[in-house]
C-alpha positions as a Markdown table, in Angstrom:
| # | Residue | x | y | z |
|---|---|---|---|---|
| 1 | Met | -41.0 | 103.9 | 87.8 |
| 2 | Leu | -40.6 | 101.7 | 84.7 |
| 3 | Leu | -37.6 | 100.0 | 86.4 |
| 4 | Thr | -39.7 | 99.4 | 89.5 |
| 5 | Thr | -42.5 | 97.9 | 87.5 |
| 6 | Trp | -40.1 | 95.7 | 85.5 |
| 7 | Leu | -38.5 | 94.4 | 88.7 |
| 8 | His | -41.9 | 93.7 | 90.2 |
| 9 | Thr | -42.7 | 91.7 | 87.1 |
| 10 | Ile | -39.8 | 89.3 | 87.6 |
| 11 | Ile | -39.3 | 89.5 | 91.4 |
| 12 | Asn | -42.1 | 89.8 | 93.9 |
| 13 | Phe | -43.6 | 87.8 | 96.8 |
| 14 | Asp | -47.3 | 88.4 | 96.2 |
| 15 | Asn | -49.4 | 85.7 | 97.8 |
| 16 | Phe | -46.1 | 83.9 | 98.7 |
| 17 | Ala | -47.5 | 82.2 | 101.9 |
| 18 | Glu | -50.5 | 80.9 | 100.0 |
| 19 | Leu | -48.5 | 79.6 | 97.1 |
| 20 | Leu | -45.7 | 77.9 | 99.1 |
| 21 | Pro | -47.6 | 74.8 | 100.2 |
| 22 | Leu | -48.5 | 74.1 | 96.5 |
| 23 | Val | -44.8 | 73.5 | 95.6 |
| 24 | Ser | -43.7 | 71.5 | 98.7 |
| 25 | Thr | -43.3 | 68.4 | 96.6 |
| 26 | Ser | -41.3 | 70.3 | 94.0 |
| 27 | Ile | -38.9 | 71.7 | 96.7 |
| 28 | Val | -38.2 | 68.1 | 97.9 |
| 29 | Ala | -37.5 | 67.2 | 94.3 |
| 30 | Ala | -35.2 | 70.1 | 93.9 |
| 31 | Val | -33.3 | 69.0 | 97.0 |
| 32 | Leu | -33.0 | 65.5 | 95.7 |
| 33 | Leu | -31.8 | 66.7 | 92.3 |
| 34 | Gly | -29.3 | 69.0 | 94.0 |
| 35 | Val | -27.8 | 66.2 | 96.1 |
| 36 | Met | -27.4 | 64.0 | 93.0 |
| 37 | Ala | -26.0 | 66.8 | 90.9 |
| 38 | Gly | -23.7 | 67.8 | 93.7 |
| 39 | Phe | -22.1 | 64.4 | 93.9 |
| 40 | Ile | -22.0 | 63.6 | 90.2 |
| 41 | Gly | -20.8 | 67.1 | 89.1 |
| 42 | Pro | -17.2 | 67.0 | 90.4 |
| 43 | Met | -16.7 | 63.6 | 88.6 |
| 44 | Val | -18.0 | 65.1 | 85.4 |
| 45 | Gln | -15.5 | 67.9 | 85.8 |
| 46 | Ala | -12.7 | 65.6 | 86.7 |
| 47 | Arg | -13.4 | 63.6 | 83.5 |
| 48 | Asp | -13.8 | 66.8 | 81.4 |
| 49 | Met | -17.2 | 65.6 | 80.2 |
| 50 | Ala | -19.4 | 68.7 | 80.3 |
| 51 | Phe | -20.0 | 68.4 | 76.6 |
| 52 | Ala | -20.9 | 64.7 | 77.1 |
| 53 | Val | -23.6 | 65.7 | 79.6 |
| 54 | His | -25.2 | 67.9 | 77.0 |
| 55 | Gly | -25.1 | 65.1 | 74.4 |
| 56 | Thr | -26.7 | 62.7 | 76.8 |
| 57 | Ala | -29.3 | 65.2 | 77.7 |
| 58 | Glu | -30.4 | 65.6 | 74.0 |
| 59 | Leu | -30.9 | 61.8 | 73.6 |
| 60 | Ser | -32.8 | 61.7 | 76.9 |
| 61 | Phe | -34.9 | 64.6 | 75.6 |
| 62 | Ala | -35.6 | 62.5 | 72.4 |
| 63 | Gly | -36.6 | 59.5 | 74.6 |
| 64 | Ala | -38.9 | 61.7 | 76.7 |
| 65 | Ala | -40.4 | 63.3 | 73.6 |
| 66 | Cys | -41.1 | 59.9 | 72.1 |
| 67 | Ala | -42.8 | 58.7 | 75.2 |
| 68 | Leu | -44.9 | 61.9 | 75.3 |
| 69 | Trp | -46.0 | 61.3 | 71.7 |
| 70 | Leu | -46.8 | 57.6 | 72.4 |
| 71 | Gly | -48.7 | 58.5 | 75.6 |
| 72 | Ser | -46.4 | 56.4 | 77.8 |
| 73 | Ser | -44.2 | 57.2 | 80.8 |
| 74 | Val | -42.1 | 60.3 | 80.1 |
| 75 | Thr | -39.7 | 59.3 | 83.0 |
| 76 | Leu | -39.1 | 55.8 | 81.4 |
| 77 | Gly | -38.6 | 57.4 | 78.0 |
| 78 | Ala | -36.1 | 59.9 | 79.4 |
| 79 | Val | -34.2 | 57.1 | 81.2 |
| 80 | Ile | -34.0 | 54.9 | 78.1 |
| 81 | Gly | -32.7 | 57.7 | 76.0 |
| 82 | Ala | -30.1 | 58.8 | 78.5 |
| 83 | Val | -28.9 | 55.3 | 79.3 |
| 84 | Thr | -28.6 | 54.5 | 75.6 |
| 85 | Ala | -26.5 | 57.7 | 75.1 |
| 86 | Gly | -24.5 | 56.9 | 78.2 |
| 87 | Met | -23.6 | 53.3 | 77.1 |
| 88 | Val | -22.6 | 54.5 | 73.7 |
| 89 | Leu | -20.3 | 57.1 | 75.2 |
| 90 | Gly | -19.0 | 54.6 | 77.7 |
| 91 | Val | -18.0 | 52.1 | 75.0 |
| 92 | Met | -17.1 | 54.4 | 72.1 |
| 93 | Gly | -15.9 | 57.5 | 74.0 |
| 94 | Ile | -13.7 | 56.0 | 76.7 |
| 95 | Asp | -10.7 | 57.6 | 74.8 |
| 96 | Gly | -11.0 | 61.3 | 75.4 |
| 97 | Lys | -9.9 | 62.1 | 71.9 |
| 98 | Asn | -12.9 | 60.2 | 70.5 |
| 99 | Arg | -15.4 | 61.3 | 73.1 |
| 100 | Asn | -16.1 | 64.8 | 71.7 |
| 101 | Ser | -16.6 | 63.4 | 68.2 |
| 102 | Val | -19.1 | 60.8 | 69.5 |
| 103 | Val | -21.0 | 63.5 | 71.5 |
| 104 | Gly | -21.0 | 65.8 | 68.4 |
| 105 | Ile | -22.7 | 63.0 | 66.5 |
| 106 | Leu | -25.2 | 62.1 | 69.2 |
| 107 | Leu | -26.2 | 65.7 | 70.1 |
| 108 | Pro | -27.8 | 66.8 | 66.8 |
| 109 | Phe | -29.2 | 63.3 | 66.3 |
| 110 | Gly | -31.0 | 63.3 | 69.7 |
| 111 | Leu | -32.2 | 66.9 | 69.3 |
| 112 | Gly | -33.5 | 66.2 | 65.8 |
| 113 | Leu | -35.4 | 63.2 | 67.0 |
| 114 | Gly | -36.8 | 65.1 | 69.9 |
| 115 | Val | -38.1 | 67.9 | 67.7 |
| 116 | Leu | -39.7 | 65.3 | 65.4 |
| 117 | Phe | -41.6 | 63.6 | 68.2 |
| 118 | Leu | -42.7 | 66.9 | 69.7 |
| 119 | Ser | -44.0 | 68.0 | 66.2 |
| 120 | Leu | -46.0 | 64.7 | 66.1 |
| 121 | Tyr | -47.4 | 65.2 | 69.6 |
| 122 | Gln | -50.8 | 66.9 | 69.5 |
| 123 | Gly | -51.3 | 67.5 | 73.2 |
| 124 | Arg | -50.7 | 70.6 | 75.4 |
| 125 | Ser | -47.9 | 72.9 | 74.2 |
| 126 | Ala | -46.7 | 73.3 | 77.8 |
| 127 | Asn | -45.7 | 69.7 | 77.9 |
| 128 | Lys | -43.5 | 70.3 | 74.8 |
| 129 | Phe | -41.9 | 73.4 | 76.2 |
| 130 | Gly | -41.3 | 71.7 | 79.6 |
| 131 | Leu | -39.0 | 69.1 | 78.1 |
| 132 | Leu | -36.7 | 71.8 | 76.8 |
| 133 | Thr | -36.8 | 74.3 | 79.8 |
| 134 | Gly | -38.1 | 72.2 | 82.7 |
| 135 | Gln | -41.3 | 71.9 | 84.7 |
| 136 | Ile | -40.2 | 71.1 | 88.2 |
| 137 | Val | -43.2 | 73.0 | 89.7 |
| 138 | Ala | -45.5 | 70.4 | 88.0 |
| 139 | Ile | -44.0 | 67.4 | 89.6 |
| 140 | Thr | -46.4 | 64.7 | 91.0 |
| 141 | Pro | -45.9 | 62.5 | 94.0 |
| 142 | Ala | -45.5 | 59.5 | 91.7 |
| 143 | Glu | -42.7 | 61.3 | 89.8 |
| 144 | Leu | -41.1 | 62.2 | 93.1 |
| 145 | Gln | -41.1 | 58.5 | 94.1 |
| 146 | Ser | -39.4 | 57.7 | 90.8 |
| 147 | Met | -36.8 | 60.4 | 91.5 |
| 148 | Leu | -36.2 | 59.0 | 95.0 |
| 149 | Val | -35.5 | 55.6 | 93.5 |
| 150 | Val | -33.1 | 57.1 | 91.0 |
| 151 | Ala | -31.3 | 59.0 | 93.8 |
| 152 | Leu | -30.9 | 55.9 | 95.9 |
| 153 | Ile | -29.3 | 54.0 | 92.9 |
| 154 | Val | -27.0 | 56.9 | 92.0 |
| 155 | Leu | -25.9 | 57.6 | 95.5 |
| 156 | Ser | -25.3 | 53.8 | 96.1 |
| 157 | Ile | -23.1 | 53.6 | 93.0 |
| 158 | Ile | -21.1 | 56.7 | 94.2 |
| 159 | Ala | -20.7 | 55.4 | 97.7 |
| 160 | Ile | -19.4 | 52.0 | 96.5 |
| 161 | Phe | -17.4 | 52.9 | 93.4 |
| 162 | Gly | -17.0 | 56.7 | 93.7 |
| 163 | Gln | -13.4 | 56.7 | 94.9 |
| 164 | Arg | -12.3 | 54.3 | 92.2 |
| 165 | Met | -14.2 | 56.2 | 89.5 |
| 166 | Leu | -12.5 | 59.5 | 90.6 |
| 167 | Phe | -9.1 | 57.8 | 90.7 |
| 168 | Ala | -9.6 | 56.4 | 87.2 |
| 169 | Ala | -10.6 | 59.9 | 86.0 |
| 170 | Val | -7.7 | 61.7 | 87.6 |
| 171 | Asp | -4.9 | 59.3 | 86.7 |
| 172 | Pro | -6.1 | 56.5 | 84.4 |
| 173 | Gln | -2.6 | 55.1 | 83.7 |
| 174 | Val | -1.9 | 54.5 | 87.3 |
| 175 | Ala | -5.4 | 53.2 | 87.9 |
| 176 | Gln | -4.9 | 50.7 | 85.0 |
| 177 | Ala | -1.5 | 49.7 | 86.5 |
| 178 | Gln | -3.3 | 48.9 | 89.7 |
| 179 | His | -5.7 | 46.6 | 87.8 |
| 180 | Leu | -8.8 | 48.8 | 87.9 |
| 181 | Asn | -11.2 | 48.0 | 85.1 |
| 182 | Leu | -11.4 | 51.3 | 83.3 |
| 183 | Thr | -14.1 | 50.2 | 80.9 |
| 184 | Phe | -16.3 | 48.9 | 83.6 |
| 185 | Leu | -15.8 | 52.1 | 85.7 |
| 186 | Ser | -16.5 | 54.2 | 82.7 |
| 187 | Leu | -19.7 | 52.4 | 81.9 |
| 188 | Leu | -20.8 | 52.5 | 85.5 |
| 189 | Phe | -20.1 | 56.2 | 85.7 |
| 190 | Met | -22.0 | 56.9 | 82.5 |
| 191 | Phe | -24.9 | 54.8 | 83.8 |
| 192 | Ala | -25.1 | 56.9 | 87.0 |
| 193 | Leu | -24.7 | 60.1 | 85.0 |
| 194 | Ser | -27.4 | 59.0 | 82.6 |
| 195 | Leu | -29.9 | 58.5 | 85.4 |
| 196 | Val | -29.2 | 62.0 | 86.8 |
| 197 | Val | -29.5 | 63.5 | 83.4 |
| 198 | Ala | -32.8 | 61.8 | 82.8 |
| 199 | Val | -34.5 | 63.2 | 85.9 |
| 200 | Ser | -32.8 | 66.6 | 85.3 |
| 201 | Val | -34.2 | 66.8 | 81.8 |
| 202 | Gln | -37.7 | 66.4 | 83.2 |
| 203 | Phe | -37.3 | 69.1 | 85.8 |
| 204 | Val | -34.8 | 71.5 | 84.5 |
| 205 | Gly | -35.0 | 70.9 | 80.8 |
| 206 | Ala | -32.6 | 69.5 | 78.2 |
| 207 | Leu | -31.3 | 73.0 | 77.4 |
| 208 | Leu | -30.6 | 74.2 | 80.9 |
| 209 | Leu | -29.5 | 71.2 | 83.0 |
| 210 | Leu | -25.8 | 72.2 | 82.8 |
| 211 | Ser | -26.7 | 74.9 | 85.3 |
| 212 | Leu | -27.2 | 72.2 | 87.9 |
| 213 | Leu | -24.8 | 69.5 | 86.8 |
| 214 | Ile | -21.8 | 71.6 | 85.8 |
| 215 | Thr | -21.9 | 75.1 | 87.2 |
| 216 | Pro | -22.1 | 74.2 | 91.0 |
| 217 | Ala | -19.1 | 71.9 | 90.7 |
| 218 | Ala | -17.2 | 74.5 | 88.7 |
| 219 | Ala | -18.0 | 77.1 | 91.4 |
| 220 | Ala | -16.9 | 74.9 | 94.2 |
| 221 | Ser | -13.6 | 74.1 | 92.6 |
| 222 | Gln | -12.9 | 77.9 | 92.5 |
| 223 | Val | -12.8 | 78.1 | 96.3 |
| 224 | Thr | -11.3 | 74.8 | 97.4 |
| 225 | Ala | -9.2 | 72.0 | 96.1 |
| 226 | Arg | -10.1 | 69.4 | 98.7 |
| 227 | Pro | -12.4 | 66.8 | 97.2 |
| 228 | Ile | -14.7 | 66.4 | 100.2 |
| 229 | Tyr | -15.3 | 70.2 | 100.3 |
| 230 | Val | -15.8 | 70.3 | 96.5 |
| 231 | Tyr | -18.6 | 67.6 | 96.8 |
| 232 | Leu | -20.3 | 69.3 | 99.7 |
| 233 | Leu | -20.2 | 72.8 | 98.2 |
| 234 | Ser | -21.3 | 71.5 | 94.9 |
| 235 | Met | -24.3 | 69.8 | 96.5 |
| 236 | Leu | -25.1 | 73.0 | 98.5 |
| 237 | Phe | -24.8 | 75.3 | 95.5 |
| 238 | Ala | -27.1 | 73.0 | 93.4 |
| 239 | Ile | -29.7 | 72.8 | 96.2 |
| 240 | Ile | -29.6 | 76.6 | 96.6 |
| 241 | Ala | -30.1 | 77.2 | 92.9 |
| 242 | Gly | -32.9 | 74.6 | 92.6 |
| 243 | Val | -34.9 | 75.6 | 95.7 |
| 244 | Gly | -34.1 | 79.3 | 95.3 |
| 245 | Gly | -35.4 | 79.2 | 91.7 |
| 246 | Ile | -38.7 | 77.7 | 92.8 |
| 247 | Leu | -39.2 | 80.3 | 95.6 |
| 248 | Leu | -38.3 | 83.3 | 93.4 |
| 249 | Ser | -40.6 | 82.2 | 90.6 |
| 250 | Leu | -43.7 | 81.7 | 92.8 |
| 251 | Gly | -44.8 | 85.4 | 93.0 |
| 252 | Pro | -44.3 | 86.4 | 89.3 |
| 253 | Gly | -45.6 | 83.0 | 88.1 |
| 254 | Leu | -42.8 | 82.8 | 85.5 |
| 255 | Pro | -40.9 | 79.7 | 84.4 |
| 256 | Ile | -38.5 | 78.5 | 87.0 |
| 257 | Ser | -35.5 | 77.8 | 84.7 |
| 258 | Pro | -34.3 | 81.4 | 84.3 |
| 259 | Tyr | -34.2 | 81.8 | 88.0 |
| 260 | Ile | -32.2 | 78.5 | 88.5 |
| 261 | Thr | -29.7 | 79.4 | 85.8 |
| 262 | Thr | -29.3 | 83.0 | 87.2 |
| 263 | Ile | -28.7 | 81.9 | 90.8 |
| 264 | Ser | -26.3 | 79.2 | 89.6 |
| 265 | Phe | -24.4 | 81.8 | 87.5 |
| 266 | Val | -24.3 | 84.3 | 90.4 |
| 267 | Ile | -22.9 | 81.7 | 92.7 |
| 268 | Tyr | -20.2 | 80.8 | 90.2 |
| 269 | Leu | -19.2 | 84.5 | 89.7 |
| 270 | Ser | -19.0 | 85.0 | 93.5 |
| 271 | Cys | -16.8 | 81.9 | 93.9 |
| 272 | Trp | -14.6 | 83.0 | 91.0 |
| 273 | Gly | -14.2 | 86.3 | 92.7 |
| 274 | Ile | -13.3 | 84.7 | 96.0 |
| 275 | Gly | -10.8 | 82.4 | 94.3 |
| 276 | Tyr | -9.2 | 85.3 | 92.4 |
| 277 | Leu | -8.8 | 87.4 | 95.6 |
| 278 | Arg | -7.3 | 84.4 | 97.4 |
| 279 | Lys | -4.8 | 83.8 | 94.6 |
| 280 | Lys | -3.9 | 87.4 | 94.5 |
| 281 | Ala | -3.4 | 87.5 | 98.2 |
| 282 | Gly | -1.2 | 84.4 | 97.9 |
| 283 | Trp | 0.9 | 86.0 | 95.1 |
| 284 | Asn | 1.4 | 89.2 | 97.2 |
| 285 | Lys | 2.4 | 87.2 | 100.2 |
| 286 | Arg | 5.0 | 85.2 | 98.2 |
| 287 | Leu | 6.3 | 88.4 | 96.7 |
| 288 | Ala | 6.7 | 90.0 | 100.1 |
| 289 | Thr | 8.5 | 86.9 | 101.4 |
| 290 | Asn | 10.9 | 86.9 | 98.4 |
| 291 | Phe | 11.8 | 90.6 | 98.8 |
| 292 | Ser | 12.1 | 90.5 | 102.6 |
């Protein structure tokens, strides 16, 4: 009985039909965010920059918190903070050995600034909490338009320079030998990543955005090695996590972020299991061939 009551507290579909139209804008935003995250995530993974994403998010959080305190555009503040962090990482952290050190410096600095600005802000506490854990269900049509502009910019960059950025990430020495400008590609990638981080911070929160930017790509890489499939699966997984989180949180009326992170984690575990079984089957097949 207690278990049933507890489950009903976190998963139920009471008044689902009435609540669904209220989050239609948020669902569109989740799809846009999933598309951007799905395309940028594999590049983050190829560059081994998951930690850098977190560092960029903290400075984006600081920019958004400052804008909230000043009463200006939170979106603009988040973008300024994220792009600043991205450019610093692009210039100072192009060498992988230095990158983690730079991120380790930026991360606590951005988090500390963000906490300071939130402490100075005297408005609704929900606005403070939302910057840390997300508030995608509260998105406005104006914010959706801003997100669409960001999506067009990011997807255009990936469409034009994505192959070269991936090549530079996978084999930088050969890319440099073929006269690719690694510094330019690094800065361009960090600019695109910063834009995605900025909108992710607003809707998923600074603390939880890795569940959309990193986990779907990591899950996709468990089941396929072909780049095109990694991109498509990463995008699909991010959309499922984002939209599924919104739909599951409607009935209970709880924050969306735990649902997004849980769905994303379950997807990763499922893909890891599939990958493990496929590898095990491959090993058994090779053993049978060797002994036959």
